[in-house]
PDB file of N, CA, C, O and CB in Angstrom:
ATOM      1  N   MET A   1      -9.323 -11.616 -14.146  1.00  0.00           N
ATOM      2  CA  MET A   1      -7.940 -11.258 -14.221  1.00  0.00           C
ATOM      3  C   MET A   1      -7.530 -11.337 -15.683  1.00  0.00           C
ATOM      4  O   MET A   1      -7.798 -12.336 -16.350  1.00  0.00           O
ATOM      5  CB  MET A   1      -7.067 -12.172 -13.324  1.00  0.00           C
ATOM      6  N   SER A   2      -6.891 -10.305 -16.179  1.00  0.00           N
ATOM      7  CA  SER A   2      -6.355 -10.291 -17.539  1.00  0.00           C
ATOM      8  C   SER A   2      -4.835 -10.264 -17.445  1.00  0.00           C
ATOM      9  O   SER A   2      -4.260  -9.575 -16.603  1.00  0.00           O
ATOM     10  CB  SER A   2      -6.895  -9.064 -18.357  1.00  0.00           C
ATOM     11  N   VAL A   3      -4.196 -11.030 -18.331  1.00  0.00           N
ATOM     12  CA  VAL A   3      -2.740 -11.144 -18.285  1.00  0.00           C
ATOM     13  C   VAL A   3      -2.144 -11.064 -19.679  1.00  0.00           C
ATOM     14  O   VAL A   3      -2.811 -11.345 -20.674  1.00  0.00           O
ATOM     15  CB  VAL A   3      -2.325 -12.452 -17.612  1.00  0.00           C
ATOM     16  N   ASP A   4      -0.874 -10.674 -19.733  1.00  0.00           N
ATOM     17  CA  ASP A   4      -0.075 -10.732 -20.954  1.00  0.00           C
ATOM     18  C   ASP A   4       0.858 -11.927 -20.821  1.00  0.00           C
ATOM     19  O   ASP A   4       1.453 -12.151 -19.767  1.00  0.00           O
ATOM     20  CB  ASP A   4       0.728  -9.394 -21.196  1.00  0.00           C
ATOM     21  N   LEU A   5       0.979 -12.692 -21.907  1.00  0.00           N
ATOM     22  CA  LEU A   5       1.861 -13.855 -21.928  1.00  0.00           C
ATOM     23  C   LEU A   5       2.745 -13.784 -23.165  1.00  0.00           C
ATOM     24  O   LEU A   5       2.400 -13.132 -24.150  1.00  0.00           O
ATOM     25  CB  LEU A   5       1.045 -15.178 -21.907  1.00  0.00           C
ATOM     26  N   SER A   6       3.887 -14.460 -23.104  1.00  0.00           N
ATOM     27  CA  SER A   6       4.759 -14.521 -24.278  1.00  0.00           C
ATOM     28  C   SER A   6       5.429 -15.888 -24.340  1.00  0.00           C
ATOM     29  O   SER A   6       5.472 -16.626 -23.357  1.00  0.00           O
ATOM     30  CB  SER A   6       5.826 -13.390 -24.240  1.00  0.00           C
ATOM     31  N   ARG A   7       5.953 -16.206 -25.535  1.00  0.00           N
ATOM     32  CA  ARG A   7       6.719 -17.438 -25.722  1.00  0.00           C
ATOM     33  C   ARG A   7       7.659 -17.247 -26.904  1.00  0.00           C
ATOM     34  O   ARG A   7       7.414 -16.435 -27.797  1.00  0.00           O
ATOM     35  CB  ARG A   7       5.776 -18.666 -25.951  1.00  0.00           C
ATOM     36  N   HIS A   8       8.726 -18.007 -26.882  1.00  0.00           N
ATOM     37  CA  HIS A   8       9.686 -17.980 -27.979  1.00  0.00           C
ATOM     38  C   HIS A   8       9.352 -19.116 -28.939  1.00  0.00           C
ATOM     39  O   HIS A   8       9.060 -20.235 -28.518  1.00  0.00           O
ATOM     40  CB  HIS A   8      11.153 -18.102 -27.452  1.00  0.00           C
ATOM     41  N   SER A   9       9.398 -18.816 -30.223  1.00  0.00           N
ATOM     42  CA  SER A   9       9.137 -19.816 -31.251  1.00  0.00           C
ATOM     43  C   SER A   9      10.123 -19.603 -32.393  1.00  0.00           C
ATOM     44  O   SER A   9      10.940 -18.683 -32.357  1.00  0.00           O
ATOM     45  CB  SER A   9       7.663 -19.735 -31.759  1.00  0.00           C
ATOM     46  N   GLU A  10      10.039 -20.448 -33.389  1.00  0.00           N
ATOM     47  CA  GLU A  10      10.907 -20.310 -34.558  1.00  0.00           C
ATOM     48  C   GLU A  10      10.665 -18.980 -35.271  1.00  0.00           C
ATOM     49  O   GLU A  10      11.566 -18.448 -35.920  1.00  0.00           O
ATOM     50  CB  GLU A  10      10.682 -21.475 -35.529  1.00  0.00           C
ATOM     51  N   ALA A  11       9.459 -18.450 -35.152  1.00  0.00           N
ATOM     52  CA  ALA A  11       9.109 -17.184 -35.801  1.00  0.00           C
ATOM     53  C   ALA A  11       9.515 -15.975 -34.961  1.00  0.00           C
ATOM     54  O   ALA A  11       9.359 -14.836 -35.403  1.00  0.00           O
ATOM     55  CB  ALA A  11       7.612 -17.136 -36.078  1.00  0.00           C
ATOM     56  N   GLY A  12      10.032 -16.209 -33.759  1.00  0.00           N
ATOM     57  CA  GLY A  12      10.405 -15.111 -32.865  1.00  0.00           C
ATOM     58  C   GLY A  12       9.546 -15.132 -31.616  1.00  0.00           C
ATOM     59  O   GLY A  12       8.931 -16.147 -31.289  1.00  0.00           O
ATOM     60  N   VAL A  13       9.507 -14.026 -30.932  1.00  0.00           N
ATOM     61  CA  VAL A  13       8.717 -13.924 -29.708  1.00  0.00           C
ATOM     62  C   VAL A  13       7.262 -13.669 -30.077  1.00  0.00           C
ATOM     63  O   VAL A  13       6.955 -12.751 -30.838  1.00  0.00           O
ATOM     64  CB  VAL A  13       9.259 -12.795 -28.782  1.00  0.00           C
ATOM     65  N   GLN A  14       6.381 -14.481 -29.537  1.00  0.00           N
ATOM     66  CA  GLN A  14       4.942 -14.309 -29.737  1.00  0.00           C
ATOM     67  C   GLN A  14       4.340 -13.782 -28.441  1.00  0.00           C
ATOM     68  O   GLN A  14       4.796 -14.135 -27.353  1.00  0.00           O
ATOM     69  CB  GLN A  14       4.259 -15.654 -30.169  1.00  0.00           C
ATOM     70  N   SER A  15       3.340 -12.954 -28.550  1.00  0.00           N
ATOM     71  CA  SER A  15       2.645 -12.405 -27.387  1.00  0.00           C
ATOM     72  C   SER A  15       1.155 -12.652 -27.520  1.00  0.00           C
ATOM     73  O   SER A  15       0.617 -12.706 -28.626  1.00  0.00           O
ATOM     74  CB  SER A  15       2.931 -10.895 -27.232  1.00  0.00           C
ATOM     75  N   THR A  16       0.500 -12.801 -26.390  1.00  0.00           N
ATOM     76  CA  THR A  16      -0.956 -12.952 -26.379  1.00  0.00           C
ATOM     77  C   THR A  16      -1.488 -12.429 -25.051  1.00  0.00           C
ATOM     78  O   THR A  16      -0.736 -12.195 -24.104  1.00  0.00           O
ATOM     79  CB  THR A  16      -1.376 -14.446 -26.600  1.00  0.00           C
ATOM     80  N   THR A  17      -2.782 -12.256 -25.011  1.00  0.00           N
ATOM     81  CA  THR A  17      -3.447 -11.908 -23.761  1.00  0.00           C
ATOM     82  C   THR A  17      -4.433 -13.013 -23.433  1.00  0.00           C
ATOM     83  O   THR A  17      -4.895 -13.728 -24.323  1.00  0.00           O
ATOM     84  CB  THR A  17      -4.163 -10.521 -23.858  1.00  0.00           C
ATOM     85  N   ALA A  18      -4.751 -13.150 -22.172  1.00  0.00           N
ATOM     86  CA  ALA A  18      -5.730 -14.143 -21.741  1.00  0.00           C
ATOM     87  C   ALA A  18      -6.484 -13.578 -20.549  1.00  0.00           C
ATOM     88  O   ALA A  18      -5.993 -12.697 -19.844  1.00  0.00           O
ATOM     89  CB  ALA A  18      -5.047 -15.504 -21.380  1.00  0.00           C
ATOM     90  N   ALA A  19      -7.680 -14.097 -20.338  1.00  0.00           N
ATOM     91  CA  ALA A  19      -8.497 -13.666 -19.205  1.00  0.00           C
ATOM     92  C   ALA A  19      -8.966 -14.898 -18.443  1.00  0.00           C
ATOM     93  O   ALA A  19      -9.318 -15.916 -19.038  1.00  0.00           O
ATOM     94  CB  ALA A  19      -9.711 -12.808 -19.677  1.00  0.00           C
ATOM     95  N   PHE A  20      -8.965 -14.791 -17.142  1.00  0.00           N
ATOM     96  CA  PHE A  20      -9.395 -15.877 -16.271  1.00  0.00           C
ATOM     97  C   PHE A  20     -10.375 -15.313 -15.257  1.00  0.00           C
ATOM     98  O   PHE A  20     -10.265 -14.155 -14.855  1.00  0.00           O
ATOM     99  CB  PHE A  20      -8.181 -16.555 -15.563  1.00  0.00           C
ATOM    100  N   ARG A  21     -11.333 -16.132 -14.845  1.00  0.00           N
ATOM    101  CA  ARG A  21     -12.321 -15.681 -13.863  1.00  0.00           C
ATOM    102  C   ARG A  21     -12.671 -16.826 -12.927  1.00  0.00           C
ATOM    103  O   ARG A  21     -12.482 -17.999 -13.250  1.00  0.00           O
ATOM    104  CB  ARG A  21     -13.594 -15.144 -14.562  1.00  0.00           C
ATOM    105  N   THR A  22     -13.179 -16.461 -11.772  1.00  0.00           N
ATOM    106  CA  THR A  22     -13.623 -17.454 -10.803  1.00  0.00           C
ATOM    107  C   THR A  22     -15.145 -17.478 -10.771  1.00  0.00           C
ATOM    108  O   THR A  22     -15.804 -16.580 -11.294  1.00  0.00           O
ATOM    109  CB  THR A  22     -13.049 -17.154  -9.397  1.00  0.00           C
ATOM    110  N   SER A  23     -15.685 -18.507 -10.157  1.00  0.00           N
ATOM    111  CA  SER A  23     -17.132 -18.595  -9.976  1.00  0.00           C
ATOM    112  C   SER A  23     -17.576 -17.569  -8.938  1.00  0.00           C
ATOM    113  O   SER A  23     -16.829 -17.271  -8.007  1.00  0.00           O
ATOM    114  CB  SER A  23     -17.551 -20.027  -9.547  1.00  0.00           C
ATOM    115  N   PRO A  24     -18.775 -17.031  -9.087  1.00  0.00           N
ATOM    116  CA  PRO A  24     -19.275 -16.089  -8.082  1.00  0.00           C
ATOM    117  C   PRO A  24     -19.454 -16.777  -6.732  1.00  0.00           C
ATOM    118  O   PRO A  24     -19.759 -17.968  -6.665  1.00  0.00           O
ATOM    119  CB  PRO A  24     -20.606 -15.469  -8.539  1.00  0.00           C
ATOM    120  N   GLN A  25     -19.264 -16.028  -5.682  1.00  0.00           N
ATOM    121  CA  GLN A  25     -19.539 -16.515  -4.336  1.00  0.00           C
ATOM    122  C   GLN A  25     -20.789 -15.800  -3.826  1.00  0.00           C
ATOM    123  O   GLN A  25     -20.926 -14.586  -3.975  1.00  0.00           O
ATOM    124  CB  GLN A  25     -18.313 -16.280  -3.377  1.00  0.00           C
ATOM    125  N   THR A  26     -21.686 -16.560  -3.231  1.00  0.00           N
ATOM    126  CA  THR A  26     -22.915 -15.983  -2.700  1.00  0.00           C
ATOM    127  C   THR A  26     -22.753 -15.718  -1.211  1.00  0.00           C
ATOM    128  O   THR A  26     -22.386 -16.602  -0.437  1.00  0.00           O
ATOM    129  CB  THR A  26     -24.119 -16.914  -2.961  1.00  0.00           C
ATOM    130  N   LEU A  27     -23.034 -14.493  -0.839  1.00  0.00           N
ATOM    131  CA  LEU A  27     -23.002 -14.105   0.561  1.00  0.00           C
ATOM    132  C   LEU A  27     -24.441 -13.826   0.988  1.00  0.00           C
ATOM    133  O   LEU A  27     -25.156 -13.051   0.352  1.00  0.00           O
ATOM    134  CB  LEU A  27     -22.074 -12.854   0.793  1.00  0.00           C
ATOM    135  N   CYS A  28     -24.844 -14.468   2.070  1.00  0.00           N
ATOM    136  CA  CYS A  28     -26.229 -14.305   2.524  1.00  0.00           C
ATOM    137  C   CYS A  28     -26.398 -13.183   3.526  1.00  0.00           C
ATOM    138  O   CYS A  28     -27.505 -12.686   3.733  1.00  0.00           O
ATOM    139  CB  CYS A  28     -26.722 -15.584   3.130  1.00  0.00           C
ATOM    140  N   SER A  29     -25.306 -12.787   4.146  1.00  0.00           N
ATOM    141  CA  SER A  29     -25.391 -11.690   5.102  1.00  0.00           C
ATOM    142  C   SER A  29     -24.053 -10.962   5.143  1.00  0.00           C
ATOM    143  O   SER A  29     -23.066 -11.428   4.574  1.00  0.00           O
ATOM    144  CB  SER A  29     -25.784 -12.209   6.514  1.00  0.00           C
ATOM    145  N   MET A  30     -24.028  -9.843   5.804  1.00  0.00           N
ATOM    146  CA  MET A  30     -22.792  -9.072   5.930  1.00  0.00           C
ATOM    147  C   MET A  30     -21.755  -9.803   6.782  1.00  0.00           C
ATOM    148  O   MET A  30     -20.574  -9.460   6.745  1.00  0.00           O
ATOM    149  CB  MET A  30     -23.085  -7.702   6.533  1.00  0.00           C
ATOM    150  N   ASP A  31     -22.184 -10.803   7.546  1.00  0.00           N
ATOM    151  CA  ASP A  31     -21.267 -11.559   8.398  1.00  0.00           C
ATOM    152  C   ASP A  31     -20.511 -12.632   7.616  1.00  0.00           C
ATOM    153  O   ASP A  31     -19.483 -13.121   8.085  1.00  0.00           O
ATOM    154  CB  ASP A  31     -22.032 -12.203   9.545  1.00  0.00           C
ATOM    155  N   ASP A  32     -21.000 -13.006   6.431  1.00  0.00           N
ATOM    156  CA  ASP A  32     -20.315 -14.007   5.607  1.00  0.00           C
ATOM    157  C   ASP A  32     -18.993 -13.437   5.109  1.00  0.00           C
ATOM    158  O   ASP A  32     -18.883 -12.243   4.834  1.00  0.00           O
ATOM    159  CB  ASP A  32     -21.205 -14.448   4.408  1.00  0.00           C
ATOM    160  N   GLU A  33     -18.000 -14.299   4.997  1.00  0.00           N
ATOM    161  CA  GLU A  33     -16.688 -13.871   4.519  1.00  0.00           C
ATOM    162  C   GLU A  33     -16.438 -14.417   3.113  1.00  0.00           C
ATOM    163  O   GLU A  33     -16.846 -15.530   2.781  1.00  0.00           O
ATOM    164  CB  GLU A  33     -15.576 -14.338   5.488  1.00  0.00           C
ATOM    165  N   VAL A  34     -15.771 -13.625   2.310  1.00  0.00           N
ATOM    166  CA  VAL A  34     -15.382 -14.046   0.972  1.00  0.00           C
ATOM    167  C   VAL A  34     -14.145 -14.926   1.106  1.00  0.00           C
ATOM    168  O   VAL A  34     -13.212 -14.591   1.836  1.00  0.00           O
ATOM    169  CB  VAL A  34     -15.110 -12.813   0.035  1.00  0.00           C
ATOM    170  N   ASP A  35     -14.143 -16.053   0.398  1.00  0.00           N
ATOM    171  CA  ASP A  35     -13.008 -16.977   0.457  1.00  0.00           C
ATOM    172  C   ASP A  35     -11.984 -16.593  -0.611  1.00  0.00           C
ATOM    173  O   ASP A  35     -11.962 -17.166  -1.700  1.00  0.00           O
ATOM    174  CB  ASP A  35     -13.480 -18.450   0.263  1.00  0.00           C
ATOM    175  N   PHE A  36     -11.131 -15.608  -0.279  1.00  0.00           N
ATOM    176  CA  PHE A  36     -10.127 -15.147  -1.228  1.00  0.00           C
ATOM    177  C   PHE A  36      -9.093 -16.228  -1.529  1.00  0.00           C
ATOM    178  O   PHE A  36      -8.539 -16.265  -2.627  1.00  0.00           O
ATOM    179  CB  PHE A  36      -9.437 -13.906  -0.695  1.00  0.00           C
ATOM    180  N   THR A  37      -8.830 -17.102  -0.567  1.00  0.00           N
ATOM    181  CA  THR A  37      -7.867 -18.184  -0.778  1.00  0.00           C
ATOM    182  C   THR A  37      -8.349 -19.116  -1.879  1.00  0.00           C
ATOM    183  O   THR A  37      -7.565 -19.521  -2.736  1.00  0.00           O
ATOM    184  CB  THR A  37      -7.639 -18.971   0.524  1.00  0.00           C
ATOM    185  N   GLU A  38      -9.623 -19.458  -1.863  1.00  0.00           N
ATOM    186  CA  GLU A  38     -10.183 -20.333  -2.894  1.00  0.00           C
ATOM    187  C   GLU A  38     -10.147 -19.650  -4.262  1.00  0.00           C
ATOM    188  O   GLU A  38      -9.853 -20.298  -5.266  1.00  0.00           O
ATOM    189  CB  GLU A  38     -11.628 -20.732  -2.534  1.00  0.00           C
ATOM    190  N   MET A  39     -10.442 -18.357  -4.310  1.00  0.00           N
ATOM    191  CA  MET A  39     -10.377 -17.624  -5.575  1.00  0.00           C
ATOM    192  C   MET A  39      -8.952 -17.622  -6.116  1.00  0.00           C
ATOM    193  O   MET A  39      -8.738 -17.815  -7.313  1.00  0.00           O
ATOM    194  CB  MET A  39     -10.882 -16.179  -5.392  1.00  0.00           C
ATOM    195  N   GLN A  40      -7.975 -17.403  -5.233  1.00  0.00           N
ATOM    196  CA  GLN A  40      -6.575 -17.385  -5.652  1.00  0.00           C
ATOM    197  C   GLN A  40      -6.154 -18.750  -6.191  1.00  0.00           C
ATOM    198  O   GLN A  40      -5.481 -18.833  -7.219  1.00  0.00           O
ATOM    199  CB  GLN A  40      -5.669 -16.974  -4.482  1.00  0.00           C
ATOM    200  N   ARG A  41      -6.549 -19.823  -5.498  1.00  0.00           N
ATOM    201  CA  ARG A  41      -6.231 -21.179  -5.976  1.00  0.00           C
ATOM    202  C   ARG A  41      -6.854 -21.444  -7.343  1.00  0.00           C
ATOM    203  O   ARG A  41      -6.216 -22.023  -8.222  1.00  0.00           O
ATOM    204  CB  ARG A  41      -6.721 -22.233  -4.966  1.00  0.00           C
ATOM    205  N   ASP A  42      -8.095 -21.019  -7.515  1.00  0.00           N
ATOM    206  CA  ASP A  42      -8.798 -21.232  -8.779  1.00  0.00           C
ATOM    207  C   ASP A  42      -8.092 -20.498  -9.923  1.00  0.00           C
ATOM    208  O   ASP A  42      -7.877 -21.077 -10.988  1.00  0.00           O
ATOM    209  CB  ASP A  42     -10.260 -20.762  -8.665  1.00  0.00           C
ATOM    210  N   LEU A  43      -7.733 -19.231  -9.713  1.00  0.00           N
ATOM    211  CA  LEU A  43      -7.033 -18.469 -10.750  1.00  0.00           C
ATOM    212  C   LEU A  43      -5.663 -19.065 -11.050  1.00  0.00           C
ATOM    213  O   LEU A  43      -5.277 -19.166 -12.215  1.00  0.00           O
ATOM    214  CB  LEU A  43      -6.882 -17.009 -10.324  1.00  0.00           C
ATOM    215  N   ALA A  44      -4.926 -19.462 -10.017  1.00  0.00           N
ATOM    216  CA  ALA A  44      -3.603 -20.063 -10.213  1.00  0.00           C
ATOM    217  C   ALA A  44      -3.716 -21.372 -10.983  1.00  0.00           C
ATOM    218  O   ALA A  44      -2.882 -21.662 -11.841  1.00  0.00           O
ATOM    219  CB  ALA A  44      -2.911 -20.303  -8.860  1.00  0.00           C
ATOM    220  N   SER A  45      -4.734 -22.159 -10.685  1.00  0.00           N
ATOM    221  CA  SER A  45      -4.950 -23.425 -11.388  1.00  0.00           C
ATOM    222  C   SER A  45      -5.253 -23.189 -12.868  1.00  0.00           C
ATOM    223  O   SER A  45      -4.727 -23.896 -13.727  1.00  0.00           O
ATOM    224  CB  SER A  45      -6.096 -24.210 -10.734  1.00  0.00           C
ATOM    225  N   GLN A  46      -6.094 -22.206 -13.170  1.00  0.00           N
ATOM    226  CA  GLN A  46      -6.416 -21.901 -14.562  1.00  0.00           C
ATOM    227  C   GLN A  46      -5.174 -21.446 -15.326  1.00  0.00           C
ATOM    228  O   GLN A  46      -4.943 -21.865 -16.460  1.00  0.00           O
ATOM    229  CB  GLN A  46      -7.503 -20.823 -14.634  1.00  0.00           C
ATOM    230  N   LEU A  47      -4.379 -20.585 -14.693  1.00  0.00           N
ATOM    231  CA  LEU A  47      -3.154 -20.099 -15.321  1.00  0.00           C
ATOM    232  C   LEU A  47      -2.169 -21.241 -15.529  1.00  0.00           C
ATOM    233  O   LEU A  47      -1.539 -21.329 -16.584  1.00  0.00           O
ATOM    234  CB  LEU A  47      -2.514 -18.993 -14.471  1.00  0.00           C
ATOM    235  N   ASP A  48      -2.027 -22.118 -14.535  1.00  0.00           N
ATOM    236  CA  ASP A  48      -1.140 -23.280 -14.671  1.00  0.00           C
ATOM    237  C   ASP A  48      -1.561 -24.169 -15.829  1.00  0.00           C
ATOM    238  O   ASP A  48      -0.719 -24.612 -16.610  1.00  0.00           O
ATOM    239  CB  ASP A  48      -1.122 -24.091 -13.377  1.00  0.00           C
ATOM    240  N   ARG A  49      -2.866 -24.435 -15.947  1.00  0.00           N
ATOM    241  CA  ARG A  49      -3.346 -25.268 -17.063  1.00  0.00           C
ATOM    242  C   ARG A  49      -3.008 -24.620 -18.405  1.00  0.00           C
ATOM    243  O   ARG A  49      -2.621 -25.305 -19.351  1.00  0.00           O
ATOM    244  CB  ARG A  49      -4.874 -25.495 -16.953  1.00  0.00           C
ATOM    245  N   PHE A  50      -3.155 -23.310 -18.481  1.00  0.00           N
ATOM    246  CA  PHE A  50      -2.889 -22.594 -19.728  1.00  0.00           C
ATOM    247  C   PHE A  50      -1.408 -22.641 -20.091  1.00  0.00           C
ATOM    248  O   PHE A  50      -1.069 -22.819 -21.261  1.00  0.00           O
ATOM    249  CB  PHE A  50      -3.354 -21.141 -19.615  1.00  0.00           C
ATOM    250  N   THR A  51      -0.522 -22.486 -19.112  1.00  0.00           N
ATOM    251  CA  THR A  51       0.910 -22.375 -19.395  1.00  0.00           C
ATOM    252  C   THR A  51       1.663 -23.698 -19.353  1.00  0.00           C
ATOM    253  O   THR A  51       2.777 -23.775 -19.871  1.00  0.00           O
ATOM    254  CB  THR A  51       1.532 -21.436 -18.426  1.00  0.00           C
ATOM    255  N   ASN A  52       1.101 -24.731 -18.759  1.00  0.00           N
ATOM    256  CA  ASN A  52       1.847 -25.977 -18.571  1.00  0.00           C
ATOM    257  C   ASN A  52       1.430 -27.110 -19.489  1.00  0.00           C
ATOM    258  O   ASN A  52       1.837 -28.247 -19.252  1.00  0.00           O
ATOM    259  CB  ASN A  52       1.704 -26.426 -17.172  1.00  0.00           C
ATOM    260  N   GLN A  53       0.664 -26.868 -20.494  1.00  0.00           N
ATOM    261  CA  GLN A  53       0.250 -27.927 -21.398  1.00  0.00           C
ATOM    262  C   GLN A  53       1.112 -27.943 -22.654  1.00  0.00           C
ATOM    263  O   GLN A  53       0.615 -28.156 -23.760  1.00  0.00           O
ATOM    264  CB  GLN A  53      -1.219 -27.764 -21.768  1.00  0.00           C
ATOM    265  N   GLY A  54       2.406 -27.715 -22.469  1.00  0.00           N
ATOM    266  CA  GLY A  54       3.318 -27.746 -23.597  1.00  0.00           C
ATOM    267  C   GLY A  54       3.249 -26.522 -24.481  1.00  0.00           C
ATOM    268  O   GLY A  54       3.826 -26.506 -25.568  1.00  0.00           O
ATOM    269  N   SER A  55       2.557 -25.508 -24.032  1.00  0.00           N
ATOM    270  CA  SER A  55       2.356 -24.321 -24.872  1.00  0.00           C
ATOM    271  C   SER A  55       3.575 -23.410 -24.885  1.00  0.00           C
ATOM    272  O   SER A  55       3.800 -22.683 -25.853  1.00  0.00           O
ATOM    273  CB  SER A  55       1.146 -23.541 -24.391  1.00  0.00           C
ATOM    274  N   GLY A  56       4.375 -23.449 -23.797  1.00  0.00           N
ATOM    275  CA  GLY A  56       5.545 -22.591 -23.722  1.00  0.00           C
ATOM    276  C   GLY A  56       5.251 -21.160 -23.303  1.00  0.00           C
ATOM    277  O   GLY A  56       6.168 -20.343 -23.231  1.00  0.00           O
ATOM    278  N   TRP A  57       3.986 -20.838 -23.025  1.00  0.00           N
ATOM    279  CA  TRP A  57       3.629 -19.487 -22.614  1.00  0.00           C
ATOM    280  C   TRP A  57       4.139 -19.210 -21.205  1.00  0.00           C
ATOM    281  O   TRP A  57       4.089 -20.079 -20.335  1.00  0.00           O
ATOM    282  CB  TRP A  57       2.107 -19.284 -22.685  1.00  0.00           C
ATOM    283  N   THR A  58       4.626 -17.997 -20.989  1.00  0.00           N
ATOM    284  CA  THR A  58       5.016 -17.551 -19.652  1.00  0.00           C
ATOM    285  C   THR A  58       4.301 -16.238 -19.340  1.00  0.00           C
ATOM    286  O   THR A  58       4.075 -15.407 -20.220  1.00  0.00           O
ATOM    287  CB  THR A  58       6.566 -17.381 -19.545  1.00  0.00           C
ATOM    288  N   LEU A  59       3.959 -16.078 -18.087  1.00  0.00           N
ATOM    289  CA  LEU A  59       3.258 -14.880 -17.635  1.00  0.00           C
ATOM    290  C   LEU A  59       4.219 -13.703 -17.612  1.00  0.00           C
ATOM    291  O   LEU A  59       5.272 -13.769 -16.978  1.00  0.00           O
ATOM    292  CB  LEU A  59       2.635 -15.099 -16.240  1.00  0.00           C
ATOM    293  N   ASP A  60       3.863 -12.629 -18.299  1.00  0.00           N
ATOM    294  CA  ASP A  60       4.675 -11.410 -18.312  1.00  0.00           C
ATOM    295  C   ASP A  60       4.125 -10.350 -17.372  1.00  0.00           C
ATOM    296  O   ASP A  60       4.878  -9.673 -16.672  1.00  0.00           O
ATOM    297  CB  ASP A  60       4.759 -10.850 -19.719  1.00  0.00           C
ATOM    298  N   ASN A  61       2.780 -10.210 -17.364  1.00  0.00           N
ATOM    299  CA  ASN A  61       2.200  -9.081 -16.661  1.00  0.00           C
ATOM    300  C   ASN A  61       0.730  -9.354 -16.368  1.00  0.00           C
ATOM    301  O   ASN A  61       0.016  -9.898 -17.210  1.00  0.00           O
ATOM    302  CB  ASN A  61       2.361  -7.788 -17.479  1.00  0.00           C
ATOM    303  N   VAL A  62       0.280  -8.976 -15.179  1.00  0.00           N
ATOM    304  CA  VAL A  62      -1.151  -8.952 -14.874  1.00  0.00           C
ATOM    305  C   VAL A  62      -1.628  -7.547 -15.227  1.00  0.00           C
ATOM    306  O   VAL A  62      -1.221  -6.568 -14.602  1.00  0.00           O
ATOM    307  CB  VAL A  62      -1.453  -9.317 -13.344  1.00  0.00           C
ATOM    308  N   THR A  63      -2.491  -7.459 -16.233  1.00  0.00           N
ATOM    309  CA  THR A  63      -2.920  -6.147 -16.712  1.00  0.00           C
ATOM    310  C   THR A  63      -4.145  -5.610 -15.988  1.00  0.00           C
ATOM    311  O   THR A  63      -4.347  -4.397 -15.915  1.00  0.00           O
ATOM    312  CB  THR A  63      -3.205  -6.216 -18.177  1.00  0.00           C
ATOM    313  N   SER A  64      -4.966  -6.516 -15.452  1.00  0.00           N
ATOM    314  CA  SER A  64      -6.094  -6.057 -14.636  1.00  0.00           C
ATOM    315  C   SER A  64      -6.536  -7.180 -13.711  1.00  0.00           C
ATOM    316  O   SER A  64      -6.429  -8.365 -14.026  1.00  0.00           O
ATOM    317  CB  SER A  64      -7.276  -5.589 -15.530  1.00  0.00           C
ATOM    318  N   PHE A  65      -7.029  -6.764 -12.575  1.00  0.00           N
ATOM    319  CA  PHE A  65      -7.568  -7.696 -11.583  1.00  0.00           C
ATOM    320  C   PHE A  65      -8.766  -7.000 -10.974  1.00  0.00           C
ATOM    321  O   PHE A  65      -8.623  -5.998 -10.274  1.00  0.00           O
ATOM    322  CB  PHE A  65      -6.495  -8.100 -10.481  1.00  0.00           C
ATOM    323  N   VAL A  66      -9.945  -7.532 -11.241  1.00  0.00           N
ATOM    324  CA  VAL A  66     -11.172  -6.869 -10.831  1.00  0.00           C
ATOM    325  C   VAL A  66     -11.945  -7.763  -9.860  1.00  0.00           C
ATOM    326  O   VAL A  66     -12.127  -8.956 -10.102  1.00  0.00           O
ATOM    327  CB  VAL A  66     -12.039  -6.520 -12.061  1.00  0.00           C
ATOM    328  N   VAL A  67     -12.389  -7.168  -8.771  1.00  0.00           N
ATOM    329  CA  VAL A  67     -13.270  -7.850  -7.822  1.00  0.00           C
ATOM    330  C   VAL A  67     -14.593  -7.102  -7.830  1.00  0.00           C
ATOM    331  O   VAL A  67     -14.655  -5.931  -7.457  1.00  0.00           O
ATOM    332  CB  VAL A  67     -12.646  -7.906  -6.369  1.00  0.00           C
ATOM    333  N   ASN A  68     -15.640  -7.777  -8.253  1.00  0.00           N
ATOM    334  CA  ASN A  68     -16.981  -7.164  -8.248  1.00  0.00           C
ATOM    335  C   ASN A  68     -17.690  -7.524  -6.956  1.00  0.00           C
ATOM    336  O   ASN A  68     -17.727  -8.686  -6.551  1.00  0.00           O
ATOM    337  CB  ASN A  68     -17.821  -7.628  -9.476  1.00  0.00           C
ATOM    338  N   ILE A  69     -18.248  -6.514  -6.320  1.00  0.00           N
ATOM    339  CA  ILE A  69     -18.972  -6.741  -5.073  1.00  0.00           C
ATOM    340  C   ILE A  69     -20.389  -6.241  -5.254  1.00  0.00           C
ATOM    341  O   ILE A  69     -21.197  -6.326  -4.329  1.00  0.00           O
ATOM    342  CB  ILE A  69     -18.276  -6.033  -3.867  1.00  0.00           C
TER     343      ILE A  69
END
């Protein structure tokens, strides 16, 4: 997942991009299910760590979200 973030500082509005990814999931057969809930929690946790450590960054836009199969 790639995102655009911004924050206000003394120099004005700053912008940056960041990318987050989850660990691969191994499926042994077509009957196995992908745990999308776990992937969502993992991405949300990474984004929270990035934005909540006093950085002041806020999420503006998700620019891409790719699922490789």
